[in-house]
N, C-alpha and C positions, 0 to 999 in steps of 0.2 A: 505493501501501500504504499502510497507517497504522500511525504508529509503534510500534517494535517495545518491548514491558515486557520488564522482569525475566520469569526463568523462571520459573515459575507455583512453586514447590518457593522458590525465591529471597525470593520477594514474601513466601510466608506465612513461613520462618523469618525471616525481616525483624517484617515487623508483622500480629501476631497480627488487626489489626484491619483487618487491608484488606479491607472485605466483595467487593469483587470480587473474587481470589484464592480469596478462601473459597466462593463460588459459583462459581467457573469445578471448583476441587474438587470440590465435589458433585453437580455437573453430568456430569464424569465419572465417577466414582469410584461414586457412590451407587449407580444401578441395575446396575453392576457387583457390590458387596459384595453389595445385596439379592437376585441372580441365585448367588450363591455358597449364600448363609446358609440360599435354600430349598433348595436338596438336603441340608439334615439336617429330613425330615420332619417330626419333633419339637417342632422352635423355628417352623414357620411362621407362630407365632400375634407369633411372637415380633422376627420378620424386621424390620420396619423398626425397633423403638426400639433391637438388635442392630450394628445395620448403624450406625443416627446414632451411639453407643457405639465401636466402630472410629473414623469421620470426628473423635469427639473426641477419641481418643486419638491419633490421628495428629499431628493439633490440637498438642495435646498435649506430644508428644515428638520432633517433626517439628527444634524447631530440633538437636537431638543425632544426628539423623539425622546422618553422612556415607557420600556413594555409595562404597561398593570394592567391586572388581572384581568379590568375590561379593557382594557386599551392595546389588545392585541393590533400587530403590522398589521392585519389583512382589513382590520375596522378602519386605522390608520392613512391606508391606501384610498380606501371607500369613501374617507370624508375626504381625501384628496380633490380625489374624484368627478365627486358632487360638485366641490366647491365650484373647482376649476370650469369644471360646464357651464353654472350659474354667473359666474364672471363675464367666460367668455360669452354667451348669448346677452347681460345685458351690458358690456361693449358693441355684441351683433347690436341692441336693441333704436342707437345711438346713428347706424347707418340705414339705410334704407330696405336693404335685406330684413324679412320677416323675422326673427326669433322665433323659440319649441313654439309646442305648439301643446294642448292643453291635456295630453295625452304621458306626453313627454315632459312635462311641467309634474304630472302625475309620478310620473316611473323615481324622476329624479329625487319629490319628496319621497315617498319606497325608501329609497337607497339610501336614505339618509337618518331613518330612523333602525334601528341595529332589531326591532322586534320586530320587523316587520318581514315576510315571507320574500320578497323580494333581493333584501338583506341576508338573510337566513340562507337564499342559491345563491348572491353572487359568496357568501364565506365558503359554502360548496364547493364551487368552479374553483372560488382560488385554495382553496388545499386540495385539490385531486388538481391541476394543471399544475400548482410548484410542486408537489409531489413526485408526478412525471418527469419534471425538468431536475428536481433533486438526485430521483432514479436514475436519472439517465445524465448526469454529472462523474456520478460516482460508480458508473457498471464500470467504466474503465479500469480500476483500479484491484478492482476480485476478478480472481481463477474465476472461467464457465461454469462448475460443476460448482465453484460455492453459490454462483450468481444465482444456478440455480433450484438450487440448493434454499437461498432463501424466500424466493420469487415463490416458488412452492407450499412453506410450511410458514414464512410471518402474510404472504399478501394471500397467499390462493385457504389457506389456512386446512393444509393434508396434514394427517399428523407425522409426525417427526420418523416413527417407524420405517411407514408410508415410503417416506421420501425417499429416508435411507436406502431402501432397496431398491430404489424406484433408478435412484442413483449409481447402488454405489462404495455406497460411502456409511459412516458410521451415524449411528444416533443422535451423538454427540458433536462430531460431525457437522449434523446439521442447522443444531442446535446451535453452537458456536460460528455458525454459517449467519444467522442472525441478532446473535447479538455483534459483530463483527462489522455489518453493514448497519447496521442502525445505529451503534455510537462512531460510528463516518458520518451517516448526514448526520448524524446531535449534534455533533463537531462542526461541520458543515456548515449548518444554518439553525445559528442558535436560539434567532428571534424571528426567521420565518416563519415557523412554524409554531399552529399555540401544543 
């Protein structure tokens, strides 16, 4: 396994000029933010610009971000996205173009409410997306058999004995694969997932 770095958010907090950390943040979050913004039909032409603006705000405000029980990064990111869209539309209203429609305003209001179904959907999509990106990031650090044992045991929920038999390894090796990969994921992303 490669040497473990500090968590992505810590690297971004401590060194805004860390190009690798910034690239990781973009690779993980830019597709997800674009996806969320594309739900706002009248903004489809501006999705790329708005997504970049959200990331710029994240980078600028990250040193002040403090993770609390109710202040997960995903909720913070959701609020930045909502605020950035509202600011964009407010500025846009001063121009001859139309702003958000009633349905889109309702979507933003639901996203801003952490108890809404839409906010909970955002959180689920965030977690699923980030997990997939993180798995792709750490996968090269492990042998194929170790990775397969992890997938079958930890993610698919198969019993360790069955996975061990399928892969021709010991039950202990299956459990160890889960432990090592989960540890690596935690080390890489202390603050990205709750």
